[in-house]
SERO-734883 format. One record per residue (C-alpha): residue number from 1; x, y, z. Coordinates in nm, 3 decimals. Example, Ala and Ser with C-alpha at 12.3 -4.5 7.8 and 13.67 -1.06 7.14 Angstrom:
<sites>
+-----+---------+---------+---------+
| seq |      px |      py |      pz |
+-----+---------+---------+---------+
|   1 |   1.230 |  -0.450 |   0.780 |
|   2 |   1.367 |  -0.106 |   0.714 |
+-----+---------+---------+---------+
</sites>
This chain:
<sites>
+-----+---------+---------+---------+
| seq |      px |      py |      pz |
+-----+---------+---------+---------+
|   1 |  -4.007 |   0.471 |   2.170 |
|   2 |  -4.346 |   0.452 |   2.351 |
|   3 |  -4.336 |   0.495 |   2.728 |
|   4 |  -4.553 |   0.207 |   2.842 |
|   5 |  -4.547 |   0.318 |   3.205 |
|   6 |  -4.730 |   0.639 |   3.114 |
|   7 |  -5.024 |   0.468 |   2.944 |
|   8 |  -5.351 |   0.537 |   3.124 |
|   9 |  -5.546 |   0.256 |   3.284 |
|  10 |  -5.909 |   0.240 |   3.173 |
|  11 |  -6.186 |   0.009 |   3.052 |
|  12 |  -5.971 |  -0.129 |   2.767 |
|  13 |  -5.779 |  -0.353 |   3.003 |
|  14 |  -5.958 |  -0.656 |   3.142 |
|  15 |  -5.960 |  -0.726 |   3.514 |
|  16 |  -5.778 |  -0.412 |   3.632 |
|  17 |  -5.926 |  -0.241 |   3.939 |
|  18 |  -6.209 |  -0.001 |   3.849 |
|  19 |  -6.077 |   0.249 |   4.103 |
|  20 |  -5.748 |   0.263 |   3.910 |
|  21 |  -5.920 |   0.440 |   3.622 |
|  22 |  -5.706 |   0.732 |   3.510 |
|  23 |  -5.385 |   0.621 |   3.680 |
|  24 |  -5.087 |   0.549 |   3.463 |
|  25 |  -4.963 |   0.193 |   3.448 |
|  26 |  -4.651 |   0.308 |   3.632 |
|  27 |  -4.855 |   0.469 |   3.908 |
|  28 |  -5.067 |   0.158 |   3.950 |
|  29 |  -4.759 |  -0.065 |   3.960 |
|  30 |  -4.604 |   0.158 |   4.225 |
|  31 |  -4.904 |   0.091 |   4.451 |
|  32 |  -4.804 |  -0.279 |   4.465 |
|  33 |  -5.162 |  -0.393 |   4.505 |
|  34 |  -5.248 |  -0.748 |   4.597 |
|  35 |  -5.401 |  -0.952 |   4.316 |
|  36 |  -5.671 |  -1.093 |   4.545 |
|  37 |  -5.755 |  -0.800 |   4.769 |
|  38 |  -5.649 |  -0.499 |   4.563 |
|  39 |  -5.965 |  -0.451 |   4.359 |
|  40 |  -5.895 |  -0.672 |   4.058 |
|  41 |  -6.200 |  -0.829 |   3.895 |
|  42 |  -6.225 |  -1.182 |   3.765 |
|  43 |  -6.124 |  -1.340 |   3.542 |
|  44 |  -5.765 |  -1.217 |   3.567 |
|  45 |  -5.454 |  -1.361 |   3.407 |
|  46 |  -5.135 |  -1.337 |   3.613 |
|  47 |  -4.770 |  -1.400 |   3.532 |
|  48 |  -4.542 |  -1.521 |   3.807 |
|  49 |  -4.260 |  -1.270 |   3.851 |
|  50 |  -4.031 |  -1.534 |   3.996 |
|  51 |  -4.095 |  -1.791 |   3.722 |
|  52 |  -4.044 |  -1.542 |   3.439 |
|  53 |  -3.709 |  -1.438 |   3.587 |
|  54 |  -3.608 |  -1.801 |   3.639 |
|  55 |  -3.691 |  -1.890 |   3.278 |
|  56 |  -3.503 |  -1.591 |   3.139 |
|  57 |  -3.192 |  -1.686 |   3.334 |
|  58 |  -3.215 |  -2.053 |   3.242 |
|  59 |  -3.222 |  -1.999 |   2.865 |
|  60 |  -2.946 |  -1.739 |   2.890 |
|  61 |  -2.728 |  -1.993 |   3.069 |
|  62 |  -2.825 |  -2.272 |   2.829 |
|  63 |  -2.739 |  -2.067 |   2.519 |
|  64 |  -2.405 |  -1.960 |   2.666 |
|  65 |  -2.316 |  -2.316 |   2.765 |
|  66 |  -2.381 |  -2.445 |   2.413 |
|  67 |  -2.229 |  -2.159 |   2.217 |
|  68 |  -2.559 |  -2.043 |   2.073 |
|  69 |  -2.679 |  -1.697 |   1.985 |
|  70 |  -3.043 |  -1.649 |   2.071 |
|  71 |  -3.326 |  -1.464 |   1.895 |
|  72 |  -3.639 |  -1.570 |   2.088 |
|  73 |  -3.959 |  -1.568 |   1.886 |
|  74 |  -4.150 |  -1.260 |   1.991 |
|  75 |  -4.482 |  -1.382 |   1.850 |
|  76 |  -4.526 |  -1.576 |   2.174 |
|  77 |  -4.578 |  -1.270 |   2.393 |
|  78 |  -4.566 |  -0.961 |   2.166 |
|  79 |  -4.459 |  -0.784 |   2.485 |
|  80 |  -4.177 |  -0.530 |   2.444 |
|  81 |  -4.112 |  -0.532 |   2.819 |
|  82 |  -4.031 |  -0.902 |   2.795 |
|  83 |  -3.824 |  -0.841 |   2.481 |
|  84 |  -3.615 |  -0.591 |   2.676 |
|  85 |  -3.560 |  -0.846 |   2.950 |
|  86 |  -3.472 |  -1.116 |   2.699 |
|  87 |  -3.215 |  -0.884 |   2.543 |
|  88 |  -3.078 |  -0.799 |   2.887 |
|  89 |  -3.040 |  -1.173 |   2.940 |
|  90 |  -2.817 |  -1.211 |   2.636 |
|  91 |  -3.054 |  -1.240 |   2.338 |
|  92 |  -2.896 |  -1.143 |   2.003 |
|  93 |  -3.227 |  -1.005 |   1.877 |
|  94 |  -3.596 |  -1.095 |   1.849 |
|  95 |  -3.763 |  -1.319 |   1.590 |
|  96 |  -4.083 |  -1.215 |   1.412 |
|  97 |  -4.326 |  -1.398 |   1.182 |
|  98 |  -4.509 |  -1.119 |   0.996 |
|  99 |  -4.450 |  -0.752 |   0.906 |
| 100 |  -4.682 |  -0.616 |   1.175 |
| 101 |  -4.471 |  -0.779 |   1.443 |
| 102 |  -4.154 |  -0.630 |   1.296 |
| 103 |  -4.319 |  -0.285 |   1.304 |
| 104 |  -4.404 |  -0.330 |   1.672 |
| 105 |  -4.045 |  -0.432 |   1.743 |
| 106 |  -3.905 |  -0.129 |   1.565 |
| 107 |  -4.148 |   0.106 |   1.742 |
| 108 |  -3.998 |  -0.021 |   2.066 |
| 109 |  -3.637 |   0.006 |   1.956 |
| 110 |  -3.545 |  -0.354 |   1.869 |
| 111 |  -3.219 |  -0.328 |   1.673 |
| 112 |  -3.196 |  -0.686 |   1.539 |
| 113 |  -3.492 |  -0.870 |   1.387 |
| 114 |  -3.498 |  -1.216 |   1.234 |
| 115 |  -3.816 |  -1.264 |   1.027 |
| 116 |  -3.882 |  -1.637 |   1.003 |
| 117 |  -4.081 |  -1.608 |   0.682 |
| 118 |  -4.036 |  -1.505 |   0.322 |
| 119 |  -4.137 |  -1.138 |   0.297 |
| 120 |  -4.313 |  -1.065 |  -0.034 |
| 121 |  -4.555 |  -0.787 |   0.064 |
| 122 |  -4.451 |  -0.482 |  -0.142 |
| 123 |  -4.585 |  -0.235 |   0.114 |
| 124 |  -4.398 |  -0.406 |   0.398 |
| 125 |  -4.080 |  -0.417 |   0.188 |
| 126 |  -4.108 |  -0.046 |   0.119 |
| 127 |  -4.137 |   0.014 |   0.495 |
| 128 |  -3.838 |  -0.215 |   0.557 |
| 129 |  -3.624 |  -0.033 |   0.301 |
| 130 |  -3.699 |   0.296 |   0.473 |
| 131 |  -3.615 |   0.153 |   0.815 |
| 132 |  -3.283 |   0.013 |   0.693 |
| 133 |  -3.191 |   0.334 |   0.516 |
| 134 |  -3.279 |   0.549 |   0.815 |
| 135 |  -3.088 |   0.345 |   1.074 |
| 136 |  -2.744 |   0.205 |   0.985 |
| 137 |  -2.746 |   0.011 |   1.312 |
| 138 |  -3.063 |  -0.184 |   1.230 |
| 139 |  -2.997 |  -0.549 |   1.138 |
| 140 |  -3.270 |  -0.744 |   0.960 |
| 141 |  -3.262 |  -1.102 |   0.829 |
| 142 |  -3.547 |  -1.296 |   0.667 |
| 143 |  -3.617 |  -1.625 |   0.491 |
| 144 |  -3.631 |  -1.684 |   0.118 |
| 145 |  -3.757 |  -2.015 |  -0.017 |
| 146 |  -3.848 |  -1.954 |  -0.383 |
| 147 |  -3.718 |  -1.781 |  -0.694 |
| 148 |  -4.057 |  -1.609 |  -0.727 |
| 149 |  -4.027 |  -1.476 |  -0.375 |
| 150 |  -3.682 |  -1.340 |  -0.452 |
| 151 |  -3.822 |  -1.176 |  -0.767 |
| 152 |  -4.101 |  -1.006 |  -0.573 |
| 153 |  -3.862 |  -0.885 |  -0.305 |
| 154 |  -3.619 |  -0.749 |  -0.561 |
| 155 |  -3.894 |  -0.568 |  -0.754 |
| 156 |  -4.039 |  -0.405 |  -0.443 |
| 157 |  -3.704 |  -0.303 |  -0.295 |
| 158 |  -3.583 |  -0.165 |  -0.628 |
| 159 |  -3.904 |   0.035 |  -0.667 |
| 160 |  -3.856 |   0.169 |  -0.314 |
| 161 |  -3.505 |   0.288 |  -0.401 |
| 162 |  -3.350 |   0.075 |  -0.125 |
| 163 |  -2.985 |   0.166 |  -0.067 |
| 164 |  -2.901 |  -0.117 |   0.177 |
| 165 |  -2.935 |  -0.482 |   0.073 |
| 166 |  -3.174 |  -0.700 |   0.269 |
| 167 |  -2.999 |  -0.995 |   0.430 |
| 168 |  -3.165 |  -1.329 |   0.357 |
| 169 |  -3.121 |  -1.693 |   0.456 |
| 170 |  -3.240 |  -1.976 |   0.235 |
| 171 |  -3.503 |  -2.181 |   0.417 |
| 172 |  -3.467 |  -2.557 |   0.390 |
| 173 |  -3.807 |  -2.726 |   0.428 |
| 174 |  -3.837 |  -2.989 |   0.697 |
| 175 |  -3.967 |  -3.256 |   0.459 |
| 176 |  -4.263 |  -3.352 |   0.244 |
| 177 |  -4.585 |  -3.243 |   0.407 |
| 178 |  -4.402 |  -2.992 |   0.626 |
| 179 |  -4.471 |  -2.621 |   0.619 |
| 180 |  -4.264 |  -2.366 |   0.425 |
| 181 |  -3.914 |  -2.397 |   0.282 |
| 182 |  -3.745 |  -2.520 |  -0.034 |
| 183 |  -3.784 |  -2.897 |  -0.033 |
| 184 |  -3.447 |  -3.014 |  -0.170 |
| 185 |  -3.088 |  -2.898 |  -0.167 |
| 186 |  -3.116 |  -2.840 |  -0.542 |
| 187 |  -3.417 |  -2.618 |  -0.481 |
| 188 |  -3.219 |  -2.428 |  -0.219 |
| 189 |  -2.934 |  -2.377 |  -0.465 |
| 190 |  -3.177 |  -2.237 |  -0.721 |
| 191 |  -3.307 |  -1.990 |  -0.464 |
| 192 |  -2.950 |  -1.890 |  -0.377 |
| 193 |  -2.882 |  -1.835 |  -0.749 |
| 194 |  -3.182 |  -1.604 |  -0.767 |
| 195 |  -3.054 |  -1.408 |  -0.467 |
| 196 |  -2.712 |  -1.371 |  -0.629 |
| 197 |  -2.875 |  -1.237 |  -0.946 |
| 198 |  -3.080 |  -0.978 |  -0.758 |
| 199 |  -2.958 |  -0.629 |  -0.691 |
| 200 |  -3.120 |  -0.580 |  -0.353 |
| 201 |  -3.068 |  -0.901 |  -0.155 |
| 202 |  -2.762 |  -1.048 |   0.015 |
| 203 |  -2.726 |  -1.415 |   0.109 |
| 204 |  -2.603 |  -1.453 |   0.467 |
| 205 |  -2.691 |  -1.812 |   0.558 |
| 206 |  -2.944 |  -2.091 |   0.586 |
| 207 |  -3.230 |  -2.161 |   0.824 |
| 208 |  -3.538 |  -2.369 |   0.893 |
| 209 |  -3.771 |  -2.502 |   1.158 |
| 210 |  -3.714 |  -2.854 |   1.286 |
| 211 |  -4.051 |  -2.857 |   1.462 |
| 212 |  -4.212 |  -2.930 |   1.125 |
| 213 |  -4.015 |  -3.250 |   1.060 |
| 214 |  -4.284 |  -3.512 |   0.983 |
| 215 |  -4.327 |  -3.770 |   1.261 |
| 216 |  -4.056 |  -3.589 |   1.452 |
| 217 |  -3.836 |  -3.781 |   1.688 |
| 218 |  -3.477 |  -3.726 |   1.795 |
| 219 |  -3.326 |  -3.920 |   1.507 |
| 220 |  -3.539 |  -3.757 |   1.235 |
| 221 |  -3.485 |  -3.409 |   1.375 |
| 222 |  -3.108 |  -3.455 |   1.397 |
| 223 |  -3.098 |  -3.594 |   1.043 |
| 224 |  -3.276 |  -3.286 |   0.910 |
| 225 |  -3.058 |  -3.050 |   1.115 |
| 226 |  -2.748 |  -3.213 |   0.967 |
| 227 |  -2.892 |  -3.150 |   0.620 |
| 228 |  -2.926 |  -2.785 |   0.718 |
| 229 |  -2.569 |  -2.750 |   0.845 |
| 230 |  -2.435 |  -2.941 |   0.542 |
| 231 |  -2.621 |  -2.697 |   0.319 |
| 232 |  -2.440 |  -2.408 |   0.485 |
| 233 |  -2.106 |  -2.581 |   0.429 |
| 234 |  -2.194 |  -2.657 |   0.067 |
| 235 |  -2.291 |  -2.296 |  -0.001 |
| 236 |  -1.970 |  -2.179 |   0.163 |
| 237 |  -1.752 |  -2.418 |  -0.041 |
| 238 |  -1.922 |  -2.288 |  -0.355 |
| 239 |  -1.828 |  -1.931 |  -0.267 |
| 240 |  -2.187 |  -1.816 |  -0.221 |
| 241 |  -2.112 |  -1.601 |   0.084 |
| 242 |  -1.951 |  -1.263 |   0.030 |
| 243 |  -1.675 |  -1.212 |   0.291 |
| 244 |  -1.824 |  -0.869 |   0.357 |
| 245 |  -2.115 |  -1.027 |   0.543 |
| 246 |  -1.880 |  -1.097 |   0.833 |
| 247 |  -2.052 |  -1.412 |   0.957 |
| 248 |  -2.261 |  -1.698 |   0.824 |
| 249 |  -2.603 |  -1.744 |   0.985 |
| 250 |  -2.727 |  -2.096 |   1.059 |
| 251 |  -3.061 |  -2.081 |   1.238 |
| 252 |  -3.325 |  -2.320 |   1.370 |
| 253 |  -3.485 |  -2.397 |   1.699 |
| 254 |  -3.840 |  -2.396 |   1.829 |
| 255 |  -3.925 |  -2.479 |   2.188 |
| 256 |  -3.946 |  -2.858 |   2.153 |
| 257 |  -3.609 |  -2.960 |   2.006 |
| 258 |  -3.351 |  -2.700 |   2.102 |
| 259 |  -3.138 |  -2.971 |   2.263 |
| 260 |  -3.103 |  -3.137 |   1.921 |
| 261 |  -3.026 |  -2.798 |   1.767 |
| 262 |  -2.753 |  -2.737 |   2.025 |
| 263 |  -2.601 |  -3.080 |   1.959 |
| 264 |  -2.597 |  -3.059 |   1.581 |
| 265 |  -2.495 |  -2.694 |   1.566 |
| 266 |  -2.193 |  -2.780 |   1.780 |
| 267 |  -2.082 |  -3.007 |   1.496 |
| 268 |  -2.072 |  -2.732 |   1.229 |
| 269 |  -1.725 |  -2.747 |   1.073 |
| 270 |  -1.502 |  -2.444 |   1.034 |
| 271 |  -1.626 |  -2.232 |   0.746 |
| 272 |  -1.469 |  -1.938 |   0.567 |
| 273 |  -1.632 |  -1.698 |   0.812 |
| 274 |  -1.744 |  -1.721 |   1.175 |
| 275 |  -2.080 |  -1.896 |   1.217 |
| 276 |  -2.372 |  -1.736 |   1.403 |
| 277 |  -2.557 |  -2.037 |   1.547 |
| 278 |  -2.894 |  -1.875 |   1.605 |
| 279 |  -3.162 |  -2.038 |   1.820 |
| 280 |  -3.519 |  -1.901 |   1.802 |
| 281 |  -3.720 |  -2.065 |   2.084 |
| 282 |  -3.986 |  -1.833 |   2.224 |
| 283 |  -4.229 |  -2.018 |   2.453 |
| 284 |  -3.974 |  -2.056 |   2.731 |
| 285 |  -4.037 |  -1.709 |   2.874 |
| 286 |  -4.367 |  -1.818 |   3.030 |
| 287 |  -4.351 |  -2.195 |   2.963 |
| 288 |  -4.690 |  -2.360 |   3.032 |
| 289 |  -4.887 |  -2.630 |   3.211 |
| 290 |  -4.961 |  -2.846 |   2.909 |
| 291 |  -4.808 |  -2.852 |   2.561 |
| 292 |  -4.456 |  -2.738 |   2.646 |
| 293 |  -4.455 |  -2.901 |   2.988 |
| 294 |  -4.473 |  -3.226 |   2.793 |
| 295 |  -4.243 |  -3.131 |   2.503 |
| 296 |  -3.967 |  -2.923 |   2.662 |
| 297 |  -3.618 |  -3.057 |   2.592 |
| 298 |  -3.536 |  -3.013 |   2.959 |
| 299 |  -3.735 |  -3.333 |   3.015 |
| 300 |  -3.458 |  -3.507 |   2.819 |
| 301 |  -3.171 |  -3.314 |   2.978 |
| 302 |  -3.289 |  -3.259 |   3.336 |
| 303 |  -2.935 |  -3.197 |   3.459 |
| 304 |  -2.943 |  -2.868 |   3.263 |
| 305 |  -3.238 |  -2.730 |   3.460 |
| 306 |  -3.615 |  -2.702 |   3.429 |
| 307 |  -3.848 |  -2.430 |   3.310 |
| 308 |  -4.131 |  -2.312 |   3.535 |
| 309 |  -4.488 |  -2.242 |   3.419 |
| 310 |  -4.555 |  -1.873 |   3.478 |
| 311 |  -4.923 |  -1.835 |   3.385 |
| 312 |  -5.215 |  -1.871 |   3.621 |
| 313 |  -5.566 |  -1.772 |   3.518 |
| 314 |  -5.788 |  -1.688 |   3.813 |
| 315 |  -6.165 |  -1.708 |   3.766 |
| 316 |  -6.453 |  -1.706 |   4.009 |
| 317 |  -6.718 |  -1.968 |   4.066 |
| 318 |  -7.044 |  -1.807 |   3.959 |
| 319 |  -7.273 |  -2.112 |   3.961 |
| 320 |  -7.282 |  -2.447 |   4.147 |
| 321 |  -7.602 |  -2.599 |   4.010 |
| 322 |  -7.533 |  -2.960 |   4.117 |
| 323 |  -7.287 |  -3.143 |   4.344 |
| 324 |  -7.101 |  -3.258 |   4.032 |
| 325 |  -7.099 |  -2.934 |   3.834 |
| 326 |  -6.971 |  -2.579 |   3.870 |
| 327 |  -6.914 |  -2.287 |   3.636 |
| 328 |  -6.654 |  -2.013 |   3.657 |
| 329 |  -6.646 |  -1.684 |   3.468 |
| 330 |  -6.344 |  -1.751 |   3.242 |
| 331 |  -6.393 |  -1.893 |   2.895 |
| 332 |  -6.251 |  -1.896 |   2.545 |
| 333 |  -6.213 |  -1.517 |   2.551 |
| 334 |  -5.968 |  -1.550 |   2.839 |
| 335 |  -5.790 |  -1.888 |   2.823 |
| 336 |  -5.574 |  -2.067 |   2.571 |
| 337 |  -5.776 |  -2.366 |   2.448 |
| 338 |  -5.642 |  -2.463 |   2.104 |
| 339 |  -5.430 |  -2.752 |   2.233 |
| 340 |  -5.556 |  -2.836 |   2.584 |
| 341 |  -5.816 |  -2.716 |   2.828 |
| 342 |  -5.706 |  -2.520 |   3.134 |
| 343 |  -5.589 |  -2.726 |   3.428 |
| 344 |  -5.755 |  -2.666 |   3.767 |
| 345 |  -5.470 |  -2.628 |   4.016 |
| 346 |  -5.572 |  -2.435 |   4.326 |
| 347 |  -5.877 |  -2.286 |   4.494 |
| 348 |  -5.876 |  -1.961 |   4.687 |
| 349 |  -6.152 |  -1.983 |   4.944 |
| 350 |  -6.405 |  -1.703 |   4.899 |
| 351 |  -6.470 |  -1.685 |   5.273 |
| 352 |  -6.122 |  -1.712 |   5.427 |
| 353 |  -5.878 |  -1.635 |   5.147 |
| 354 |  -5.700 |  -1.966 |   5.213 |
| 355 |  -5.545 |  -2.128 |   4.905 |
| 356 |  -5.571 |  -2.507 |   4.878 |
| 357 |  -5.511 |  -2.768 |   4.604 |
| 358 |  -5.796 |  -2.813 |   4.357 |
| 359 |  -5.846 |  -3.176 |   4.452 |
| 360 |  -6.125 |  -3.348 |   4.261 |
| 361 |  -6.182 |  -3.050 |   4.034 |
| 362 |  -6.147 |  -3.073 |   3.654 |
| 363 |  -6.216 |  -2.828 |   3.374 |
| 364 |  -6.414 |  -3.022 |   3.112 |
| 365 |  -6.502 |  -2.753 |   2.860 |
| 366 |  -6.512 |  -2.383 |   2.775 |
| 367 |  -6.790 |  -2.160 |   2.649 |
| 368 |  -6.718 |  -1.806 |   2.538 |
| 369 |  -6.732 |  -1.673 |   2.894 |
| 370 |  -6.762 |  -1.982 |   3.116 |
| 371 |  -6.545 |  -2.273 |   3.221 |
| 372 |  -6.733 |  -2.598 |   3.271 |
| 373 |  -6.602 |  -2.763 |   3.587 |
| 374 |  -6.661 |  -3.118 |   3.707 |
| 375 |  -6.634 |  -3.173 |   4.081 |
| 376 |  -6.573 |  -3.513 |   4.235 |
| 377 |  -6.720 |  -3.645 |   4.554 |
| 378 |  -6.618 |  -3.426 |   4.845 |
| 379 |  -6.458 |  -3.157 |   4.629 |
| 380 |  -6.468 |  -2.831 |   4.822 |
| 381 |  -6.591 |  -2.559 |   4.588 |
| 382 |  -6.867 |  -2.301 |   4.628 |
| 383 |  -6.994 |  -1.989 |   4.460 |
| 384 |  -6.752 |  -1.704 |   4.523 |
| 385 |  -6.437 |  -1.917 |   4.539 |
| 386 |  -6.154 |  -1.833 |   4.300 |
| 387 |  -6.023 |  -2.117 |   4.084 |
| 388 |  -5.659 |  -2.086 |   3.975 |
| 389 |  -5.591 |  -2.261 |   3.644 |
| 390 |  -5.277 |  -2.345 |   3.452 |
| 391 |  -5.280 |  -2.289 |   3.075 |
| 392 |  -5.140 |  -2.476 |   2.776 |
| 393 |  -4.975 |  -2.304 |   2.478 |
| 394 |  -4.855 |  -1.955 |   2.572 |
| 395 |  -4.881 |  -1.830 |   2.213 |
| 396 |  -5.260 |  -1.833 |   2.242 |
| 397 |  -5.272 |  -1.714 |   2.605 |
| 398 |  -5.082 |  -1.385 |   2.577 |
| 399 |  -5.294 |  -1.270 |   2.282 |
| 400 |  -5.615 |  -1.259 |   2.487 |
| 401 |  -5.483 |  -1.001 |   2.732 |
| 402 |  -5.352 |  -0.650 |   2.665 |
| 403 |  -5.218 |  -0.579 |   3.015 |
| 404 |  -5.111 |  -0.869 |   3.234 |
| 405 |  -5.026 |  -0.833 |   3.605 |
| 406 |  -4.678 |  -0.957 |   3.698 |
| 407 |  -4.730 |  -1.108 |   4.041 |
| 408 |  -4.494 |  -1.217 |   4.316 |
| 409 |  -4.557 |  -1.535 |   4.513 |
| 410 |  -4.737 |  -1.350 |   4.795 |
| 411 |  -4.985 |  -1.194 |   4.549 |
| 412 |  -4.815 |  -0.854 |   4.519 |
| 413 |  -4.849 |  -0.708 |   4.169 |
| 414 |  -4.513 |  -0.551 |   4.084 |
| 415 |  -4.567 |  -0.459 |   3.717 |
| 416 |  -4.799 |  -0.494 |   3.420 |
| 417 |  -4.693 |  -0.653 |   3.090 |
| 418 |  -4.837 |  -0.478 |   2.782 |
| 419 |  -4.898 |  -0.689 |   2.472 |
| 420 |  -4.939 |  -0.573 |   2.110 |
| 421 |  -5.130 |  -0.825 |   1.896 |
+-----+---------+---------+---------+
</sites>
């Protein structure tokens, strides 16, 4: 397993202090430098240490309260340090989307991986067969949603001489016009038949993604989730699950509807085996100041807690050409921008170091390396000030930074989060 603390700090990592060149990440973290006065250059993305810890604890408590197992989607952060903390906070395993992500997880010792996709790449399947054969403790589950996919998997695994079957769950599509998944229960049954006829796959459950339900609202999402749980019961009644699997997997759950998942999964009737009710939400670890701030289920169930946005992107005002316009040095290379523009939140005064609200200041656009900022009448902002911005959509914020300072409320950097995209 790679020792991330012993990686050397150098020019590969944006924003880190130039005088830290040659230190290990662990040595730099031990110095507990201040984000603002410790030699960091702008732009610099920071994660709030307190908010990350709060969010980890909140989802752990939520899953326990609702009887859910939890495999957070690792594509959000691709940060093994955060995976380790998620596992320490009760996660069953980590979800992946593509083979590369699964390889990163295995390189860092993740013992349970749920791949929320049909895996038909022969090279990746050969790698998977070797991983399963080499480690009896490794648990892997992935989607299947077509007879052709099952055929390709079986061919590749057979050619690889796989000795352990690959556990699969039939993916039920979320409706016409949705993303992947078999569209009807009859289609799902045909896929299950193909799995039963293969020599290398083992059916262990059903799964899907309710976030793709067309025109999603609470009623439509719950209706689809009940189709999913009914499919599991139907498969079980038909004797499709070998008792040797030990448990039946029923999995769903993005970051927008996990309250509906918790409700409907609590209704699953007794089956012939215990049921692993597996939630896969991933964005919670950092939350955000846009997309998920609006969509989080905790808005509907506020008595169960609230997530905290953990990201803040700090950039510096490099031009103030007019009283109504300013430019900072963070752009599309640094900030998530696929769903919303960054949100101006605070200003750190370049002269005094005082931090004040970003009143009258709005980010109106991004170039590759600049944020376009509109300033209202009386807005206090000058060249040299630092502008702290909240970001929307963590999945496209983490991937722009390889080493992210983890910062306490007083500005002390206590660690650095390494990402692998």
